[in-house]
Backbone atoms as SQL, in Angstrom:
CREATE TABLE atoms (id INTEGER PRIMARY KEY, chain TEXT, resi INTEGER, resn TEXT, atom TEXT, x REAL, y REAL, z REAL);
INSERT INTO atoms VALUES
  (1, 'A', 1, 'MET', 'N', 82.407, 61.703, 110.580),
  (2, 'A', 1, 'MET', 'CA', 81.070, 61.277, 110.907),
  (3, 'A', 1, 'MET', 'C', 81.007, 59.766, 110.770),
  (4, 'A', 2, 'SER', 'N', 80.161, 59.202, 111.594),
  (5, 'A', 2, 'SER', 'CA', 79.963, 57.758, 111.568),
  (6, 'A', 2, 'SER', 'C', 78.491, 57.477, 111.826),
  (7, 'A', 3, 'LEU', 'N', 77.934, 56.534, 111.097),
  (8, 'A', 3, 'LEU', 'CA', 76.515, 56.224, 111.208),
  (9, 'A', 3, 'LEU', 'C', 76.342, 54.774, 111.616),
  (10, 'A', 4, 'GLY', 'N', 75.599, 54.559, 112.690),
  (11, 'A', 4, 'GLY', 'CA', 75.339, 53.196, 113.135),
  (12, 'A', 4, 'GLY', 'C', 74.217, 53.158, 114.145),
  (13, 'A', 5, 'ASP', 'N', 73.398, 52.130, 114.096),
  (14, 'A', 5, 'ASP', 'CA', 72.283, 51.950, 115.029),
  (15, 'A', 5, 'ASP', 'C', 71.350, 53.155, 115.071),
  (16, 'A', 6, 'GLY', 'N', 71.162, 53.817, 113.932),
  (17, 'A', 6, 'GLY', 'CA', 70.242, 54.947, 113.875),
  (18, 'A', 6, 'GLY', 'C', 70.772, 56.229, 114.480),
  (19, 'A', 7, 'ARG', 'N', 72.071, 56.265, 114.811),
  (20, 'A', 7, 'ARG', 'CA', 72.676, 57.471, 115.378),
  (21, 'A', 7, 'ARG', 'C', 73.841, 57.904, 114.503),
  (22, 'A', 8, 'LEU', 'N', 73.930, 59.200, 114.301),
  (23, 'A', 8, 'LEU', 'CA', 75.056, 59.785, 113.586),
  (24, 'A', 8, 'LEU', 'C', 76.001, 60.364, 114.625),
  (25, 'A', 9, 'ALA', 'N', 77.232, 59.876, 114.679),
  (26, 'A', 9, 'ALA', 'CA', 78.247, 60.390, 115.596),
  (27, 'A', 9, 'ALA', 'C', 79.123, 61.372, 114.829),
  (28, 'A', 10, 'ILE', 'N', 79.355, 62.537, 115.434),
  (29, 'A', 10, 'ILE', 'CA', 80.090, 63.605, 114.765),
  (30, 'A', 10, 'ILE', 'C', 81.309, 63.972, 115.605),
  (31, 'A', 11, 'ALA', 'N', 82.472, 64.011, 114.963),
  (32, 'A', 11, 'ALA', 'CA', 83.702, 64.391, 115.648),
  (33, 'A', 11, 'ALA', 'C', 84.563, 65.211, 114.706),
  (34, 'A', 12, 'ALA', 'N', 85.266, 66.181, 115.275),
  (35, 'A', 12, 'ALA', 'CA', 86.231, 66.950, 114.497),
  (36, 'A', 12, 'ALA', 'C', 87.486, 66.099, 114.401),
  (37, 'A', 13, 'ASN', 'N', 87.739, 65.588, 113.214),
  (38, 'A', 13, 'ASN', 'CA', 88.868, 64.691, 113.028),
  (39, 'A', 13, 'ASN', 'C', 89.556, 65.081, 111.731),
  (40, 'A', 14, 'PRO', 'N', 90.825, 65.480, 111.799),
  (41, 'A', 14, 'PRO', 'CA', 91.521, 65.910, 110.585),
  (42, 'A', 14, 'PRO', 'C', 91.495, 64.877, 109.463),
  (43, 'A', 15, 'GLY', 'N', 91.494, 63.606, 109.801),
  (44, 'A', 15, 'GLY', 'CA', 91.464, 62.565, 108.783),
  (45, 'A', 15, 'GLY', 'C', 90.080, 62.325, 108.219),
  (46, 'A', 16, 'GLY', 'N', 89.060, 62.878, 108.870),
  (47, 'A', 16, 'GLY', 'CA', 87.705, 62.734, 108.384),
  (48, 'A', 16, 'GLY', 'C', 87.005, 61.451, 108.785),
  (49, 'A', 17, 'ARG', 'N', 87.702, 60.569, 109.494),
  (50, 'A', 17, 'ARG', 'CA', 87.086, 59.303, 109.903),
  (51, 'A', 17, 'ARG', 'C', 87.115, 59.180, 111.415),
  (52, 'A', 18, 'LEU', 'N', 86.087, 58.536, 111.946),
  (53, 'A', 18, 'LEU', 'CA', 86.073, 58.240, 113.373),
  (54, 'A', 18, 'LEU', 'C', 86.885, 56.976, 113.613),
  (55, 'A', 19, 'LEU', 'N', 87.893, 57.094, 114.422),
  (56, 'A', 19, 'LEU', 'CA', 88.693, 55.942, 114.812),
  (57, 'A', 19, 'LEU', 'C', 88.062, 55.327, 116.054),
  (58, 'A', 20, 'PRO', 'N', 88.372, 54.079, 116.373),
  (59, 'A', 20, 'PRO', 'CA', 87.743, 53.440, 117.537),
  (60, 'A', 20, 'PRO', 'C', 87.899, 54.224, 118.837),
  (61, 'A', 21, 'ASP', 'N', 89.007, 54.950, 119.002),
  (62, 'A', 21, 'ASP', 'CA', 89.222, 55.693, 120.247),
  (63, 'A', 21, 'ASP', 'C', 88.803, 57.161, 120.148),
  (64, 'A', 22, 'THR', 'N', 88.184, 57.579, 119.046),
  (65, 'A', 22, 'THR', 'CA', 87.725, 58.956, 118.886),
  (66, 'A', 22, 'THR', 'C', 86.449, 59.163, 119.693),
  (67, 'A', 23, 'VAL', 'N', 86.428, 60.233, 120.488),
  (68, 'A', 23, 'VAL', 'CA', 85.238, 60.567, 121.263),
  (69, 'A', 23, 'VAL', 'C', 84.410, 61.562, 120.452),
  (70, 'A', 24, 'PRO', 'N', 83.177, 61.202, 120.090),
  (71, 'A', 24, 'PRO', 'CA', 82.345, 62.123, 119.307),
  (72, 'A', 24, 'PRO', 'C', 82.010, 63.389, 120.093),
  (73, 'A', 25, 'GLN', 'N', 81.977, 64.533, 119.402),
  (74, 'A', 25, 'GLN', 'CA', 81.582, 65.791, 120.027),
  (75, 'A', 25, 'GLN', 'C', 80.063, 65.934, 120.062),
  (76, 'A', 26, 'ALA', 'N', 79.369, 65.232, 119.189),
  (77, 'A', 26, 'ALA', 'CA', 77.909, 65.304, 119.135),
  (78, 'A', 26, 'ALA', 'C', 77.372, 64.036, 118.501),
  (79, 'A', 27, 'SER', 'N', 76.092, 63.798, 118.732),
  (80, 'A', 27, 'SER', 'CA', 75.420, 62.709, 118.029),
  (81, 'A', 27, 'SER', 'C', 73.989, 63.139, 117.739),
  (82, 'A', 28, 'VAL', 'N', 73.434, 62.563, 116.689),
  (83, 'A', 28, 'VAL', 'CA', 72.077, 62.889, 116.268),
  (84, 'A', 28, 'VAL', 'C', 71.298, 61.585, 116.158),
  (85, 'A', 29, 'ASP', 'N', 70.129, 61.553, 116.782),
  (86, 'A', 29, 'ASP', 'CA', 69.230, 60.414, 116.639),
  (87, 'A', 29, 'ASP', 'C', 68.550, 60.550, 115.285),
  (88, 'A', 30, 'MET', 'N', 68.977, 59.758, 114.325),
  (89, 'A', 30, 'MET', 'CA', 68.488, 59.898, 112.956),
  (90, 'A', 30, 'MET', 'C', 67.021, 59.510, 112.816),
  (91, 'A', 31, 'THR', 'N', 66.467, 58.792, 113.783),
  (92, 'A', 31, 'THR', 'CA', 65.047, 58.452, 113.705),
  (93, 'A', 31, 'THR', 'C', 64.158, 59.665, 113.960),
  (94, 'A', 32, 'SER', 'N', 64.735, 60.755, 114.504),
  (95, 'A', 32, 'SER', 'CA', 63.946, 61.964, 114.763),
  (96, 'A', 32, 'SER', 'C', 64.204, 63.073, 113.742),
  (97, 'A', 33, 'VAL', 'N', 65.019, 62.806, 112.735),
  (98, 'A', 33, 'VAL', 'CA', 65.375, 63.838, 111.753),
  (99, 'A', 33, 'VAL', 'C', 64.167, 64.207, 110.893),
  (100, 'A', 34, 'LEU', 'N', 63.939, 65.512, 110.780),
  (101, 'A', 34, 'LEU', 'CA', 62.860, 66.034, 109.951),
  (102, 'A', 34, 'LEU', 'C', 63.340, 66.377, 108.554),
  (103, 'A', 35, 'GLU', 'N', 64.599, 66.862, 108.466),
  (104, 'A', 35, 'GLU', 'CA', 65.113, 67.317, 107.172),
  (105, 'A', 35, 'GLU', 'C', 66.637, 67.341, 107.190),
  (106, 'A', 36, 'VAL', 'N', 67.222, 67.057, 106.047),
  (107, 'A', 36, 'VAL', 'CA', 68.658, 67.232, 105.815),
  (108, 'A', 36, 'VAL', 'C', 68.763, 68.164, 104.624),
  (109, 'A', 37, 'SER', 'N', 69.485, 69.282, 104.801),
  (110, 'A', 37, 'SER', 'CA', 69.538, 70.279, 103.728),
  (111, 'A', 37, 'SER', 'C', 70.923, 70.908, 103.627),
  (112, 'A', 38, 'GLU', 'N', 71.173, 71.519, 102.485),
  (113, 'A', 38, 'GLU', 'CA', 72.417, 72.257, 102.239),
  (114, 'A', 38, 'GLU', 'C', 72.432, 73.465, 103.173),
  (115, 'A', 39, 'ALA', 'N', 73.596, 73.794, 103.727),
  (116, 'A', 39, 'ALA', 'CA', 73.669, 74.879, 104.702),
  (117, 'A', 39, 'ALA', 'C', 74.830, 75.835, 104.458),
  (118, 'A', 40, 'ASP', 'N', 75.403, 75.825, 103.254),
  (119, 'A', 40, 'ASP', 'CA', 76.544, 76.708, 102.975),
  (120, 'A', 40, 'ASP', 'C', 76.220, 78.171, 103.271),
  (121, 'A', 41, 'GLY', 'N', 75.039, 78.617, 102.869),
  (122, 'A', 41, 'GLY', 'CA', 74.651, 80.013, 103.065),
  (123, 'A', 41, 'GLY', 'C', 74.459, 80.382, 104.522),
  (124, 'A', 42, 'VAL', 'N', 74.055, 79.432, 105.334),
  (125, 'A', 42, 'VAL', 'CA', 73.830, 79.682, 106.759),
  (126, 'A', 42, 'VAL', 'C', 75.149, 79.687, 107.523),
  (127, 'A', 43, 'THR', 'N', 76.018, 78.719, 107.219),
  (128, 'A', 43, 'THR', 'CA', 77.257, 78.570, 107.984),
  (129, 'A', 43, 'THR', 'C', 78.406, 79.403, 107.440),
  (130, 'A', 44, 'GLY', 'N', 78.338, 79.742, 106.156),
  (131, 'A', 44, 'GLY', 'CA', 79.460, 80.429, 105.530),
  (132, 'A', 44, 'GLY', 'C', 80.594, 79.486, 105.154),
  (133, 'A', 45, 'HIS', 'N', 80.374, 78.192, 105.310),
  (134, 'A', 45, 'HIS', 'CA', 81.377, 77.178, 104.976),
  (135, 'A', 45, 'HIS', 'C', 80.888, 76.344, 103.804),
  (136, 'A', 46, 'ALA', 'N', 81.754, 76.134, 102.841),
  (137, 'A', 46, 'ALA', 'CA', 81.407, 75.273, 101.713),
  (138, 'A', 46, 'ALA', 'C', 81.207, 73.840, 102.201),
  (139, 'A', 47, 'HIS', 'N', 80.332, 73.110, 101.532),
  (140, 'A', 47, 'HIS', 'CA', 80.093, 71.685, 101.789),
  (141, 'A', 47, 'HIS', 'C', 79.416, 71.426, 103.136),
  (142, 'A', 48, 'SER', 'N', 78.586, 72.377, 103.606),
  (143, 'A', 48, 'SER', 'CA', 77.898, 72.232, 104.892),
  (144, 'A', 48, 'SER', 'C', 76.497, 71.665, 104.719),
  (145, 'A', 49, 'LEU', 'N', 76.073, 70.911, 105.719),
  (146, 'A', 49, 'LEU', 'CA', 74.721, 70.364, 105.761),
  (147, 'A', 49, 'LEU', 'C', 74.071, 70.732, 107.089),
  (148, 'A', 50, 'ALA', 'N', 72.760, 70.914, 107.070),
  (149, 'A', 50, 'ALA', 'CA', 71.975, 71.120, 108.284),
  (150, 'A', 50, 'ALA', 'C', 71.126, 69.873, 108.499),
  (151, 'A', 51, 'ILE', 'N', 71.218, 69.308, 109.688),
  (152, 'A', 51, 'ILE', 'CA', 70.414, 68.144, 110.058),
  (153, 'A', 51, 'ILE', 'C', 69.416, 68.639, 111.098),
  (154, 'A', 52, 'THR', 'N', 68.143, 68.711, 110.719),
  (155, 'A', 52, 'THR', 'CA', 67.111, 69.308, 111.563),
  (156, 'A', 52, 'THR', 'C', 66.299, 68.230, 112.273),
  (157, 'A', 53, 'THR', 'N', 66.241, 68.353, 113.615),
  (158, 'A', 53, 'THR', 'CA', 65.394, 67.496, 114.445),
  (159, 'A', 53, 'THR', 'C', 64.421, 68.413, 115.188),
  (160, 'A', 54, 'PRO', 'N', 63.434, 67.869, 115.879),
  (161, 'A', 54, 'PRO', 'CA', 62.519, 68.737, 116.627),
  (162, 'A', 54, 'PRO', 'C', 63.224, 69.583, 117.690),
  (163, 'A', 55, 'ASP', 'N', 64.341, 69.095, 118.224),
  (164, 'A', 55, 'ASP', 'CA', 65.050, 69.786, 119.308),
  (165, 'A', 55, 'ASP', 'C', 66.063, 70.821, 118.852),
  (166, 'A', 56, 'ARG', 'N', 66.705, 70.564, 117.699),
  (167, 'A', 56, 'ARG', 'CA', 67.825, 71.422, 117.307),
  (168, 'A', 56, 'ARG', 'C', 68.173, 71.217, 115.840),
  (169, 'A', 57, 'VAL', 'N', 69.069, 72.085, 115.385),
  (170, 'A', 57, 'VAL', 'CA', 69.669, 71.930, 114.060),
  (171, 'A', 57, 'VAL', 'C', 71.154, 71.689, 114.287),
  (172, 'A', 58, 'THR', 'N', 71.676, 70.623, 113.710),
  (173, 'A', 58, 'THR', 'CA', 73.095, 70.300, 113.817),
  (174, 'A', 58, 'THR', 'C', 73.733, 70.539, 112.460),
  (175, 'A', 59, 'PHE', 'N', 74.820, 71.302, 112.447),
  (176, 'A', 59, 'PHE', 'CA', 75.525, 71.597, 111.206),
  (177, 'A', 59, 'PHE', 'C', 76.772, 70.730, 111.123),
  (178, 'A', 60, 'VAL', 'N', 76.983, 70.146, 109.959),
  (179, 'A', 60, 'VAL', 'CA', 78.181, 69.348, 109.702),
  (180, 'A', 60, 'VAL', 'C', 78.796, 69.821, 108.394),
  (181, 'A', 61, 'LYS', 'N', 80.074, 69.517, 108.216),
  (182, 'A', 61, 'LYS', 'CA', 80.795, 69.997, 107.037),
  (183, 'A', 61, 'LYS', 'C', 81.598, 68.851, 106.437),
  (184, 'A', 62, 'GLY', 'N', 81.450, 68.666, 105.131),
  (185, 'A', 62, 'GLY', 'CA', 82.242, 67.678, 104.419),
  (186, 'A', 62, 'GLY', 'C', 83.560, 68.278, 103.961),
  (187, 'A', 63, 'THR', 'N', 84.464, 67.422, 103.517),
  (188, 'A', 63, 'THR', 'CA', 85.761, 67.901, 103.043),
  (189, 'A', 63, 'THR', 'C', 85.733, 68.279, 101.570),
  (190, 'A', 64, 'SER', 'N', 84.675, 67.859, 100.863),
  (191, 'A', 64, 'SER', 'CA', 84.550, 68.177, 99.437),
  (192, 'A', 64, 'SER', 'C', 83.068, 68.193, 99.064),
  (193, 'A', 65, 'ARG', 'N', 82.771, 68.711, 97.892),
  (194, 'A', 65, 'ARG', 'CA', 81.391, 68.729, 97.412),
  (195, 'A', 65, 'ARG', 'C', 80.862, 67.297, 97.282),
  (196, 'A', 66, 'GLU', 'N', 81.698, 66.413, 96.759),
  (197, 'A', 66, 'GLU', 'CA', 81.289, 65.023, 96.571),
  (198, 'A', 66, 'GLU', 'C', 80.968, 64.353, 97.906),
  (199, 'A', 67, 'GLU', 'N', 81.813, 64.591, 98.910),
  (200, 'A', 67, 'GLU', 'CA', 81.552, 63.995, 100.221),
  (201, 'A', 67, 'GLU', 'C', 80.264, 64.546, 100.818),
  (202, 'A', 68, 'ALA', 'N', 80.040, 65.847, 100.716),
  (203, 'A', 68, 'ALA', 'CA', 78.811, 66.451, 101.248),
  (204, 'A', 68, 'ALA', 'C', 77.582, 65.879, 100.545),
  (205, 'A', 69, 'ARG', 'N', 77.657, 65.714, 99.235),
  (206, 'A', 69, 'ARG', 'CA', 76.526, 65.116, 98.497),
  (207, 'A', 69, 'ARG', 'C', 76.297, 63.672, 98.927),
  (208, 'A', 70, 'TRP', 'N', 77.391, 62.929, 99.105),
  (209, 'A', 70, 'TRP', 'CA', 77.283, 61.536, 99.530),
  (210, 'A', 70, 'TRP', 'C', 76.574, 61.450, 100.879),
  (211, 'A', 71, 'TRP', 'N', 77.029, 62.257, 101.863),
  (212, 'A', 71, 'TRP', 'CA', 76.392, 62.264, 103.177),
  (213, 'A', 71, 'TRP', 'C', 74.944, 62.736, 103.071),
  (214, 'A', 72, 'ALA', 'N', 74.678, 63.752, 102.268),
  (215, 'A', 72, 'ALA', 'CA', 73.300, 64.244, 102.110),
  (216, 'A', 72, 'ALA', 'C', 72.401, 63.138, 101.568),
  (217, 'A', 73, 'ASP', 'N', 72.880, 62.394, 100.584),
  (218, 'A', 73, 'ASP', 'CA', 72.090, 61.294, 100.020),
  (219, 'A', 73, 'ASP', 'C', 71.800, 60.225, 101.076),
  (220, 'A', 74, 'ILE', 'N', 72.806, 59.862, 101.841),
  (221, 'A', 74, 'ILE', 'CA', 72.639, 58.833, 102.878),
  (222, 'A', 74, 'ILE', 'C', 71.705, 59.322, 103.980),
  (223, 'A', 75, 'LEU', 'N', 71.974, 60.521, 104.505),
  (224, 'A', 75, 'LEU', 'CA', 71.207, 61.025, 105.645),
  (225, 'A', 75, 'LEU', 'C', 69.778, 61.389, 105.270),
  (226, 'A', 76, 'SER', 'N', 69.550, 61.776, 104.023),
  (227, 'A', 76, 'SER', 'CA', 68.198, 62.137, 103.578),
  (228, 'A', 76, 'SER', 'C', 67.270, 60.932, 103.526),
  (229, 'A', 77, 'MET', 'N', 67.808, 59.745, 103.593),
  (230, 'A', 77, 'MET', 'CA', 66.972, 58.543, 103.591),
  (231, 'A', 77, 'MET', 'C', 66.152, 58.431, 104.876),
  (232, 'A', 78, 'TYR', 'N', 66.646, 58.985, 105.975),
  (233, 'A', 78, 'TYR', 'CA', 65.951, 58.851, 107.254),
  (234, 'A', 78, 'TYR', 'C', 64.618, 59.590, 107.283),
  (235, 'A', 79, 'PRO', 'N', 64.557, 60.877, 106.933),
  (236, 'A', 79, 'PRO', 'CA', 63.238, 61.538, 106.920),
  (237, 'A', 79, 'PRO', 'C', 62.282, 60.896, 105.918),
  (238, 'A', 80, 'ARG', 'N', 62.768, 60.476, 104.762),
  (239, 'A', 80, 'ARG', 'CA', 61.903, 59.846, 103.755),
  (240, 'A', 80, 'ARG', 'C', 61.358, 58.513, 104.256),
  (241, 'A', 81, 'SER', 'N', 62.166, 57.756, 105.005),
  (242, 'A', 81, 'SER', 'CA', 61.695, 56.455, 105.487),
  (243, 'A', 81, 'SER', 'C', 60.584, 56.634, 106.514),
  (244, 'A', 82, 'LYS', 'N', 60.608, 57.735, 107.287),
  (245, 'A', 82, 'LYS', 'CA', 59.528, 57.993, 108.238),
  (246, 'A', 82, 'LYS', 'C', 58.223, 58.255, 107.502),
  (247, 'A', 83, 'VAL', 'N', 58.282, 58.993, 106.407),
  (248, 'A', 83, 'VAL', 'CA', 57.080, 59.282, 105.624),
  (249, 'A', 83, 'VAL', 'C', 56.534, 57.988, 105.034),
  (250, 'A', 84, 'ARG', 'N', 57.405, 57.154, 104.499),
  (251, 'A', 84, 'ARG', 'CA', 56.979, 55.867, 103.943),
  (252, 'A', 84, 'ARG', 'C', 56.312, 55.006, 105.010),
  (253, 'A', 85, 'ASN', 'N', 56.897, 54.984, 106.213),
  (254, 'A', 85, 'ASN', 'CA', 56.332, 54.170, 107.287),
  (255, 'A', 85, 'ASN', 'C', 54.956, 54.678, 107.699),
  (256, 'A', 86, 'LYS', 'N', 54.767, 55.989, 107.734),
  (257, 'A', 86, 'LYS', 'CA', 53.468, 56.556, 108.089),
  (258, 'A', 86, 'LYS', 'C', 52.429, 56.221, 107.028),
  (259, 'A', 87, 'LEU', 'N', 52.832, 56.226, 105.768),
  (260, 'A', 87, 'LEU', 'CA', 51.896, 55.961, 104.688),
  (261, 'A', 87, 'LEU', 'C', 51.518, 54.492, 104.595),
  (262, 'A', 88, 'SER', 'N', 52.325, 53.617, 105.133),
  (263, 'A', 88, 'SER', 'CA', 52.066, 52.189, 104.982),
  (264, 'A', 88, 'SER', 'C', 51.053, 51.658, 105.994),
  (265, 'A', 89, 'PHE', 'N', 50.625, 52.463, 106.932),
  (266, 'A', 89, 'PHE', 'CA', 49.659, 51.986, 107.936),
  (267, 'A', 89, 'PHE', 'C', 48.249, 52.201, 107.495);
């Protein structure tokens, strides 16, 4: 996974990192994210996250519990920042 310019790019990559020539299989507009949640029970895979937007739910999987928590912490900032922005007007 790679995060930049408000978009999360997702690719199946054995090394876990997007290389410059890696073509992402999916991307998520993080400005439209409603929720980021644990998804192990839904997917049947350990270290899974669900990224929910109005259009769809995208499931991603970390390589370890620590990596999944790290991504969850980072990605969860997007829905919270929308709430903060709405409250500041």
